[in-house]
C-alpha positions as CSV (number, residue, x, y, z in Angstrom):
1,M,28.2,6.5,5.5
2,R,26.0,9.3,4.3
3,I,22.6,8.2,3.2
4,G,20.2,10.6,1.4
5,I,16.5,9.9,1.4
6,M,14.0,11.6,-1.0
7,L,10.9,12.3,1.0
8,R,8.6,13.7,-1.6
9,T,5.9,11.2,-0.6
10,L,6.0,11.9,3.1
11,D,2.7,13.8,3.2
12,E,0.7,11.5,1.0
13,K,-2.3,10.0,2.8
14,F,-2.4,6.7,1.1
15,G,-0.2,3.6,0.5
16,I,3.1,5.1,-0.5
17,G,2.8,7.9,2.1
18,M,2.0,5.5,4.9
19,Y,4.9,3.3,3.9
20,T,7.3,6.2,3.8
21,R,6.3,7.6,7.2
22,Y,6.4,4.3,9.1
23,M,9.5,3.0,7.5
24,I,11.5,6.2,8.0
25,D,10.3,6.4,11.6
26,A,11.6,2.8,12.2
27,L,14.8,3.4,10.3
28,M,15.7,6.5,12.3
29,K,15.1,4.7,15.6
30,L,17.2,1.7,14.3
31,D,20.3,3.3,12.9
32,R,22.4,5.8,14.9
33,N,25.6,5.0,13.1
34,N,25.1,6.3,9.6
35,Q,24.5,10.0,8.7
36,Y,21.1,10.7,7.1
37,I,20.3,13.7,4.9
38,L,16.5,13.9,4.5
39,F,15.2,15.9,1.5
40,Y,11.7,17.4,1.9
41,K,9.5,18.8,-0.8
42,N,7.2,20.3,1.9
43,Q,9.0,23.0,4.0
44,E,6.7,22.3,7.0
45,N,8.4,19.0,7.5
46,L,11.6,20.6,8.6
47,G,12.2,19.6,12.2
48,K,10.3,16.4,12.1
49,Y,13.5,14.3,12.8
50,A,15.6,17.1,14.3
51,N,16.0,15.2,17.6
52,Y,18.1,12.6,15.9
53,P,21.8,13.7,16.1
54,N,22.7,11.8,12.9
55,V,20.0,13.5,10.8
56,E,20.3,16.6,8.6
57,E,17.1,18.0,7.1
58,R,16.9,20.0,3.9
59,F,14.0,21.7,2.1
60,V,14.2,21.3,-1.7
61,K,11.9,23.6,-3.6
62,A,10.5,22.7,-7.1
63,S,7.4,23.4,-9.2
64,N,6.4,19.8,-9.8
65,K,7.4,16.2,-9.1
66,V,9.6,15.6,-12.2
67,I,11.5,18.8,-11.7
68,W,12.0,18.0,-8.0
69,D,13.3,14.5,-8.8
70,Q,15.4,15.2,-11.8
71,V,16.6,18.8,-11.4
72,A,16.2,20.1,-7.8
73,I,17.5,16.9,-6.1
74,P,20.6,16.6,-8.3
75,L,21.5,20.2,-7.4
76,A,20.9,19.6,-3.7
77,Y,22.8,16.3,-3.9
78,E,26.0,18.1,-5.0
79,K,26.2,19.8,-1.6
80,A,25.4,16.7,0.4
81,E,28.3,14.4,-0.5
82,L,26.2,11.3,-0.4
83,D,27.3,7.6,-0.6
84,V,23.8,6.5,-1.5
85,L,20.5,8.1,-2.4
86,F,17.2,6.4,-1.7
87,H,13.7,7.2,-3.1
88,T,10.7,5.5,-1.6
89,K,8.8,5.9,-4.9
90,F,9.5,4.6,-8.4
91,S,12.1,7.0,-9.7
92,V,15.7,8.0,-9.1
93,P,17.6,11.2,-10.3
94,L,19.3,10.3,-13.5
95,M,22.0,13.0,-13.1
96,V,23.6,12.0,-9.8
97,K,26.9,10.3,-9.4
98,C,26.4,8.5,-6.1
99,K,24.7,5.1,-5.8
100,T,21.0,5.1,-6.0
101,V,18.1,2.9,-4.7
102,M,14.4,3.1,-5.5
103,R,11.3,1.3,-4.4
104,L,8.8,-0.3,-6.8
105,A,5.2,-0.7,-5.7
106,G,3.9,-2.5,-8.8
107,A,4.0,-3.0,-12.6
108,S,0.3,-2.7,-13.4
109,W,1.0,0.0,-16.0
110,F,2.6,-2.7,-18.1
111,V,0.4,-5.7,-17.1
112,H,-3.0,-3.9,-17.2
113,P,-2.6,-0.6,-19.2
114,E,-6.3,-0.6,-20.0
115,L,-6.9,0.4,-16.3
116,Y,-5.1,3.7,-16.8
117,P,-7.3,6.2,-18.7
118,N,-4.6,9.0,-18.7
119,K,-2.6,8.0,-21.8
120,F,0.0,10.8,-21.2
121,D,0.9,9.5,-17.8
122,L,1.0,5.9,-19.1
123,A,3.3,6.9,-21.9
124,Y,5.6,8.8,-19.5
125,I,5.8,5.7,-17.2
126,K,6.6,3.4,-20.1
127,M,9.3,5.7,-21.3
128,S,10.9,6.6,-18.0
129,M,10.7,3.4,-16.0
130,P,13.3,1.5,-18.0
131,L,15.7,4.5,-17.5
132,Y,15.1,4.5,-13.8
133,C,15.6,0.7,-13.6
134,R,18.9,1.0,-15.4
135,K,20.1,3.9,-13.3
136,A,19.3,2.4,-9.9
137,D,22.1,0.4,-8.3
138,A,19.5,-1.5,-6.3
139,I,15.8,-1.8,-6.3
140,I,13.3,-2.7,-3.5
141,A,10.0,-4.4,-4.6
142,N,7.0,-4.5,-2.4
143,S,6.2,-8.1,-3.4
144,N,7.6,-11.1,-5.3
145,L,4.9,-10.4,-7.9
146,T,6.3,-6.9,-8.5
147,K,9.9,-8.2,-8.6
148,N,9.0,-10.9,-11.1
149,D,7.0,-8.5,-13.3
150,F,10.0,-6.2,-13.6
151,V,12.3,-9.1,-14.3
152,N,10.0,-10.5,-17.0
153,I,8.7,-7.3,-18.6
154,L,11.7,-4.9,-18.3
155,H,14.4,-7.6,-18.0
156,V,15.8,-6.1,-14.8
157,P,18.3,-8.6,-13.4
158,S,16.7,-10.6,-10.6
159,E,19.7,-10.1,-8.3
160,K,19.3,-6.3,-8.5
161,I,15.8,-6.5,-6.9
162,T,15.1,-7.3,-3.3
163,T,11.6,-8.0,-2.1
164,I,10.7,-6.2,1.1
165,Y,7.1,-6.1,2.1
166,N,5.2,-3.2,3.5
167,G,4.5,-3.2,7.2
168,V,1.4,-2.6,9.3
169,N,0.9,0.1,11.9
170,P,0.5,-1.4,15.4
171,I,-2.8,0.5,15.7
172,F,-4.3,-2.3,13.6
173,R,-5.2,-4.9,16.1
174,P,-8.2,-6.7,17.6
175,I,-10.1,-4.2,19.7
176,K,-12.0,-5.4,22.7
177,D,-12.9,-1.8,23.9
178,E,-16.7,-1.6,23.2
179,E,-16.8,2.1,24.0
180,L,-14.1,2.9,21.4
181,L,-15.9,0.7,18.8
182,N,-19.2,2.3,19.5
183,K,-17.7,5.8,19.3
184,V,-16.4,5.1,15.8
185,K,-19.7,3.5,14.9
186,R,-21.6,6.6,15.9
187,K,-19.2,9.0,14.3
188,Y,-19.6,7.4,10.9
189,N,-23.2,6.2,11.4
190,L,-22.2,2.6,10.7
191,P,-24.8,-0.2,10.6
192,D,-24.9,-3.2,13.1
193,S,-23.9,-5.7,10.4
194,F,-21.8,-5.0,7.4
195,I,-19.1,-6.2,5.1
196,L,-16.3,-3.9,4.3
197,T,-14.0,-2.9,1.5
198,V,-11.3,-0.2,1.7
199,G,-9.5,1.7,-1.0
200,R,-9.9,5.0,-2.9
201,Y,-11.8,5.0,-6.1
202,D,-9.9,2.9,-8.6
203,P,-11.2,0.6,-11.4
204,R,-8.6,-2.0,-10.3
205,K,-10.5,-2.5,-7.1
206,N,-13.3,-4.2,-9.0
207,F,-16.1,-2.7,-6.9
208,C,-19.0,-3.6,-9.2
209,T,-18.2,-7.3,-8.6
210,I,-18.2,-6.7,-4.9
211,F,-21.7,-5.1,-5.3
212,K,-23.0,-8.0,-7.3
213,A,-21.8,-10.4,-4.6
214,Y,-23.3,-8.2,-1.9
215,K,-26.7,-8.2,-3.7
216,K,-26.7,-12.0,-3.6
217,C,-25.9,-12.0,0.2
218,R,-28.6,-9.3,0.8
219,K,-31.4,-11.7,-0.2
220,S,-30.9,-13.7,3.0
221,S,-29.5,-11.1,5.4
222,P,-30.0,-7.5,6.5
223,L,-26.3,-7.0,5.8
224,K,-25.0,-3.6,4.6
225,L,-21.9,-2.9,2.4
226,V,-19.5,-0.2,3.6
227,A,-16.9,1.1,1.1
228,V,-14.2,3.3,2.7
229,G,-12.0,5.5,0.5
230,K,-11.5,8.8,-1.2
231,D,-14.0,9.3,-4.0
232,S,-15.5,5.9,-3.5
233,W,-19.0,7.5,-4.0
234,K,-18.2,7.4,-7.8
235,Y,-19.1,3.7,-7.8
236,K,-22.7,4.7,-7.2
237,K,-23.3,5.6,-10.8
238,E,-20.8,3.2,-12.3
239,C,-22.4,0.2,-10.6
240,H,-26.0,1.4,-10.9
241,I,-26.5,1.1,-7.1
242,A,-29.5,3.5,-6.9
243,E,-31.2,2.0,-10.0
244,D,-31.0,-1.5,-8.4
245,G,-32.7,-0.2,-5.2
246,F,-29.7,-0.4,-2.9
247,E,-28.9,3.3,-2.4
248,N,-29.6,3.0,1.4
249,D,-27.8,-0.3,1.8
250,V,-24.4,0.7,0.3
251,I,-22.6,3.3,2.5
252,F,-19.7,5.5,1.4
253,P,-18.0,7.2,4.4
254,G,-15.3,8.6,2.1
255,Y,-11.9,9.1,3.5
256,V,-11.6,7.8,7.0
257,E,-9.1,9.1,9.5
258,H,-6.3,6.5,9.9
259,D,-6.8,6.2,13.7
260,D,-10.5,5.3,13.1
261,L,-9.9,2.7,10.5
262,P,-9.0,-0.2,12.8
263,A,-12.5,0.0,14.3
264,F,-14.0,-0.5,10.9
265,Y,-12.1,-3.8,10.4
266,N,-13.1,-4.9,13.9
267,L,-16.8,-4.1,13.4
268,A,-17.1,-5.7,9.9
269,E,-18.3,-9.2,9.4
270,A,-15.7,-9.6,6.6
271,F,-13.3,-7.7,4.4
272,I,-13.9,-8.0,0.6
273,F,-11.0,-7.4,-1.8
274,P,-11.3,-9.0,-5.2
275,S,-8.9,-6.6,-6.8
276,V,-8.1,-7.1,-10.5
277,Y,-4.3,-6.8,-10.0
278,E,-3.1,-5.9,-6.5
279,E,0.7,-5.6,-6.2
280,F,0.6,-5.7,-2.4
281,G,-2.6,-4.4,-0.8
282,N,-2.1,-2.6,2.5
283,P,-5.8,-3.2,3.5
284,L,-5.1,-7.0,3.4
285,V,-2.5,-6.7,6.1
286,E,-4.6,-4.2,8.1
287,S,-7.5,-6.6,8.0
288,M,-5.5,-9.6,9.0
289,A,-3.9,-7.7,11.9
290,C,-7.4,-6.7,13.2
291,G,-8.8,-10.3,13.0
292,C,-11.2,-9.5,10.2
293,P,-11.7,-12.5,7.8
294,I,-10.9,-11.8,4.1
295,V,-12.5,-12.8,0.9
296,G,-10.2,-11.8,-2.0
297,A,-9.1,-12.5,-5.5
298,N,-6.7,-15.3,-6.4
299,T,-4.8,-12.9,-8.8
300,G,-1.9,-10.5,-8.4
301,A,-0.1,-10.5,-5.0
302,I,-3.2,-11.3,-2.9
303,P,-2.3,-15.0,-2.6
304,E,1.3,-14.1,-1.8
305,I,0.4,-11.6,0.9
306,T,-2.4,-13.5,2.6
307,D,-0.6,-16.9,2.2
308,G,-3.5,-19.2,3.1
309,A,-5.2,-16.7,5.5
310,A,-8.0,-15.6,3.1
311,A,-10.8,-17.2,1.1
312,L,-9.8,-16.6,-2.5
313,T,-11.5,-17.0,-5.9
314,D,-11.6,-15.5,-9.4
315,Y,-12.0,-11.7,-9.2
316,L,-15.1,-11.8,-11.4
317,D,-16.8,-14.7,-9.6
318,A,-19.5,-12.8,-7.7
319,D,-21.3,-16.1,-6.9
320,K,-18.2,-17.6,-5.1
321,I,-17.5,-14.4,-3.3
322,A,-21.1,-14.3,-2.0
323,E,-20.7,-18.0,-1.0
324,Y,-17.6,-17.3,1.0
325,I,-19.2,-14.3,2.7
326,G,-22.1,-16.6,3.7
327,M,-19.7,-19.1,5.1
328,I,-17.9,-16.5,7.1
329,M,-21.2,-15.3,8.6
330,H,-22.7,-18.7,9.3
331,N,-19.8,-21.2,9.7
332,D,-18.0,-20.4,13.0
333,G,-15.2,-22.9,12.3
334,F,-14.5,-21.4,8.9
335,R,-14.6,-17.9,10.2
336,Q,-12.3,-18.6,13.2
337,M,-9.8,-20.4,10.9
338,L,-9.5,-17.4,8.7
339,I,-9.2,-15.1,11.7
340,E,-6.4,-17.1,13.4
341,K,-4.4,-17.6,10.2
342,G,-4.7,-13.9,9.5
343,L,-3.5,-12.8,12.9
344,E,-0.5,-15.1,12.6
345,R,0.3,-14.0,9.1
346,A,0.1,-10.3,10.0
347,K,3.0,-10.7,12.4
348,K,5.4,-10.9,9.4
349,F,4.6,-7.3,8.4
350,N,6.7,-5.5,11.0
351,Y,8.3,-2.2,10.3
352,D,11.2,-2.8,12.7
353,T,12.2,-5.8,10.6
354,I,11.5,-4.0,7.4
355,A,13.8,-1.1,8.4
356,K,16.6,-3.6,9.0
357,E,16.1,-5.1,5.5
358,V,16.0,-1.6,3.9
359,L,19.2,-0.6,5.7
360,N,20.9,-3.7,4.5
361,V,20.0,-2.9,0.9
362,L,21.2,0.7,1.3
363,E,24.5,-0.4,2.8
364,K,25.2,-3.0,0.1
365,A,24.3,-0.5,-2.7
366,A,26.7,2.1,-1.2
367,S,29.5,-0.5,-1.1
368,G,28.9,-1.5,-4.7
369,A,27.8,-5.0,-3.8
370,N,24.6,-4.8,-5.9
371,L,24.5,-5.6,-9.6
372,K,23.8,-2.8,-12.0
373,M,22.3,-3.1,-15.5
């Protein structure tokens, strides 16, 4: 079988990029029987998987994402003689004749459109997504929440969608090496005691509620708040941090190198994640794998992903969030319970298992076993 994979997202630093890299790595190691044709948008990626005898790599040039997906890939596809074409992001080429599979990472455009200020992008998604869902022979969803949203909102047949969770990189683990932890602590000038949140600037992350909860905790503890993520400094003005007198207590390291991030989870007292509508939440799994107790929202996929391994409440309830933070810091039994449940839950998010599940979907789609709208 000849499997084509669209790797436009391979170089992205955040969620979809990490998923693509780790899943493809695991898939290449797993499957030596099928022939893979990997399509790159970045020419510098040529040679990345050249040591696998069943892999062909091809650079496909295009001026933008839509042209790459809908024009350049169909032209390249004609020469590849594929049985199935897989895209790790939420689109498939509409003008290809082989079977197609795409991956969905959420439906928040439809559930919470108010969180997307760019109305042109929102209109494009609402117009194109039904087309992609009809064209795809099979769809992978990153959570049951995402699957159910597409079934209920766009009326995609349930049997066409398979839920396959994201995985977690093995570097996310409990770290006992004090020298390593102190090295990261010095590198980013981290305080002795802090609570942590991770995620690039995004209104969905509900940072102002995190800050309100933090202020309540700060009254009885020298605790700091560390917010990791690209452009997270934008919350300073949005949440009036300086005006409230907390400019020196809320720390924004910005984007943190991936290899350094496990130390943040290990150093933190707790991980705070009251997202308005999270469709998976990679930081949740990273935190659990590191043994960092979680306080999160009881909305979206957070209850599904944590499955009893987090303290959850309404995403706007700063009082309850603060109460849970206090319990984690001062109630050893409660803290240890969350840590143990998190470590056990994190074992489910394994990329070797995920690669097997993805391959099963690709092989079924290629054989015509999946339902099509």
